[in-house]
N, C-alpha and C positions, 0 to 999 in steps of 0.2 A: 346520555346513556353509551355513549363510545366508551368514556375511559373504562369504566368496570369492565367491559365487556374484553376490551386488548387488554386488562393488567390479566384477567383471567385465563387468558391465552394465552399471554406472556407464564403465568405460573407453569401451564397445560405442556407449552411447551417446552419450559426448564424440567417438568420432570420428565418426559419423554426423552430428551438430551441426556439426563442422569441415568433414568433404566438403560437407556443405550449404550455408553459409557461402564455401564457395573455389568452388563451383558458380554461386553469386549473384553473387559479386565477378566470376566472369568474365564471366557475360554482361551483368553491368553495363559495365565496363570496350570489350566488343563492341559492344556501343549505343551507348554512347557515342561511340566509333571510327567506327563506320558512319554514325551521325547528324553526325559533324564532315564524314565525307567525303563525304556529301551536300551540308550546307551550302554546302562550299568546291564541288561540285558543280554546284548551283544558281545561285550567282554566280559562274558559269563565263564571263564577259565578253568578250568584244574590247574591245580597247581604242583608243582611238581622240581626235585633235586635235580640241579645240571649247573656242572661246574668241573667234577671231577674225571678224569679218565684214567683209565684201569679197569675197564669193566664195571666200573663202578656207576656208570651216568645210565642214568634211567627215567626216561620220560612218561608217566602215566596218566591216560587221556581219557576222561568220561565222555570226549563227544570223538568222531575219527574225520571231521574238518579241519582243512588247511587253506589256507591263500596261496593261491603259486604266480606270480607276477614274473614275467618276460617274456620274449619275443615269440609272436608264432610266425612260420615260415610255410608259403605253400609248397614247397618241395625242400625235402630236407627231414630225416627223422632225428630234429633239434630242437631245443627247447621246449616252448608247449606240445610240439607233435611228438616230442619224447615221456615229457613230463605227465601228463594225461593219461595216457594207457596205463602207466605203470603203476601210478596214483589207483587207476581202480582196477587194476588186478591187486592192486594188496588190500582192496576194500574200503577205499577211503575216499571220502567226497571232494573232490577239487573246487574250493571259488577261485574262480579266474578272472585275472586282472593282466590283458594283455599289455604291455608296453608299445608294441609295433607291431605292423603288419609287410612282412619283405616276400618276394617273390620265392628269393633261396637265402640261405645262411650265407653273412659275409663271407665265406671261402671261395664265391663264386663270381668271378667281376660282372659288375652290373648289375647287380640284384635293385629291385624296386623296393622303397620304402616308405612305409606311411606312419608316422607316429600317432600313436595313439594314447601317449602319457598324461596329454589334457581330460581324458575321462578316468583315469584311476583316482583323484580326490573326491568325485562326483558319485563314484560308484560307492566308495565306503561309505562316505554321507547316508544312500538311500540303504545299503545295508545294513547301516545304525536303521535306520525306520520300520525294521522287517525281522530283526534280532534273533538275527541268525549267531549258533554257535561255534565258535572257532577255535580248536586245539593248536593251532600253529601258523605258521606262514615258511614257506619258501623263495625267497627272489635268487634267479640265473639272469641272463644277460639284460639288460635295463637300457645301455645307450646313453647318450648326453642328458636327452629332456627327461627320462624316467627316472635315470638316477636322481637329476633337482629334487623333483618330484619326491622320490622315496629318502632323499635327506630329512624332506619336511614331516614325510607321513609316518615314516618308524619309528620317532621317538613318542608318538601316541598309542604307538602300540604293545609298549613295553609289558602290560599285562600281560600278552603272552608270554607264556613260559620256554615254548621252542621257537625261536628266530635263526634259521640256515640260510646266509649268505653264501653263494656263491660268485664269486668274483665275474667270472666268466668276461674276462676282458683279454688276453692275449692267449700265446702259444708259443712252441718251438722259439723263443726267447724274443718275440716281439706285440704288442698288442694288434688288437685286429685292427683291419681297416676300418678309418673312420674316428679312432680314440686317438687320443695323446696324453700327453703328461698332467692335462687339468684333470683328467678323464680320473687317474690313479691317484691324484689327490681327493678329489672327491668320492673315491670308493673308500679310502680310509678315514675317510668321518662318516662313512656311512657304516663300518664295521664296530664303531664303540656302542651302538644299539643294537646287535647281536648276541646269539647266544652260540652259535656256531659257525665257523668259517670253510668254505672248501677249496679254498686253491690249490690248481696248479703248480710246478715248483717255477715256471716263467711268472706267474701272478705274484706267489708269496715272493719270490725276489723283488719286482715290482716295488710291492706293497711294501717292502722294508729297506727300501731305496739302495739295493744291490743292483749289481750290473747282471742280467741274465747273461745264463748258462744252456749249453743245448748235448754238453758230451755228460755220459754215465755219470751217476757220483754212486762212492761209499754208500752202506745202510749208516756207518757214523755221520757223515757229511747230511745224509737225509735229515736223520733226526737232530742235527742240530741246527737245520734250517728249521726242521719245525717247533723245536722248543725256543729258538731265536724269537719266529713269530708270537708264542704266547708271552715271552718274556717283553715283548713291545707292545701288545696289545691291549695283552692279559684276557685274552678271548680264547675258550678250547679251539682247537686247528685241529681236522684233518685235510694232512697234505696227499695230494691225488696225483694217481699217474707216473710215479717217478720212477724214470730208467735207471736200472742197478747197473753197478762194476760184474755185477755176479750176470745179469743177462738176463736177470729176471723182474717184472714188474711193483714196485712196492707202493704202500702205502702209511704214511707215518701219523701219529697224532701225537695233541702235546696238548698238556694243563697240567698247574702248577707243577709240582717236580717230577711227573710222569710223563714218558716220553713212550710208545710203543709201535711196532713195525709189524704189520702182513705182508707175504708176499707172494705173489701167482706167477705162472709160466708166462715169459712176454711171446703175446701170439704176433704171425707173420701179421700186416698190412697198417696203413694210417686211418683210420674213421672218423670223422665229422662226430659231435654229439654224444663221445662217450661219456665222457664227465659230465652234461646234462643229466645223462641213468642212471650215473654212480649216483650223484646230489640226487634225483627223486627216490631212486630204492632207499639212502640210506635216509634223507626225514622222512620216509613215511616207515621207514621201519622204527627209528624213532616214535614217531609218534601212536605207533603202535603199543608203545613202552620197551624195545626193545634193548638190551646193554648197548652202549657204543660200541664196541667192540664185534657183539655178534653184527650191527647192523654195517660195518663196514664187511666184515665177512662176503655177508648177504649181496652188497653189491657188489664187490669182486668177482662172487662165484655169475651171478645174473651176466656181470657183461664179458665174462670167459668167455660163458655159452654163447650167448649171441654173436660175439666174434667168429667162434668154432662155423657155428651153423653160418655166417655170413661167409667164412673165408670156402666154404665148401662149393660156390658157385659166382663170387665174387671176383670183378675188379677192385683186388686190395688197396691201390693207392688213384683210385678215379674219384674224385670230390663230389659228382654226382651221385656214387654208391653209398647209400644208407645200410647204417646195419639194418640186417632182419633181423628185429628181437624181439616181434610178434611171436614164432614159435616155443620164446622161452617163457612170454607170457604166464604161462599155465603153472610152471613153476612157481610163480610168488601167491598165485591165487591155492594151490597145494598147501604151500608151507604156510598161508595164513590162516585158513580152516586147519591146517591138523593143528597151528598154534592155540586156537578158540577153543579145541574141541580138550585139549590138555590142560586150559587154566578152566573148564566146569568140572563144579566139586562133583 
């Protein structure tokens, strides 16, 4: 009488196991389907034309959010310390990916440095599960570890119509402390996946393999540098902070066969973070749908106002002296509000 019972138990066990495996399979299919939908939802971007310069570059976003990845300094109005308030003043929603935590920027000796690049990929994976809408991406100072991570991650974000890369690696004819020729090579590789690059003169020269110079240049030489950059990388470029022989400061932009230059008065003093502020305003304005030349003019005006405010009570060449851009933020709020009202029917 034992055998039939054992056989019956065996059939029951097999049935239970088959049922269990079926449930597991269904759950796996469900989760894969949901995850795939979430991935699709996460990368739900608005398409836009981007690639010609000369007042024709317009990026129209349905969603006003942007991934911002660069370092955070405990002291110093640079990198995220500048980008976040500026983007917020423009009415945008930053999605923040810190690359490192520093006590101060690297222009001040003996700063502390905590690498956070290991969190970039996990954060992106988590964001994919919560279906964030992203309108663009803006990369600033990365450092060697974060640069390696972004070289892997940026190609996966190719659906983003706006991918701004500020090389943020050199100034005054030399690389920032802690960076070397390998970093320049890595940055060249990263740029292949950008839609706009915002180097200063030193960074552009290094990326082109030229010897950096610190002397003022003519407007024609600046435009040649911008044109050469586009010719080599085939990416629209905005060349910032150009010291001109005329005594003014210029910004040159180039793409296709078009090269344009805007200039402004050169103000006294040398402040860290102005390039970060410029790129933040520029990226924000483009995300708002402004033409490139309008975005450049807005960024130049913001920097000029911030330096003028700072110069009223600042030690202009003190590396500890931040650009006091806070009082100028309302101009970004006002201009954004005005533009929105003008767009209303």
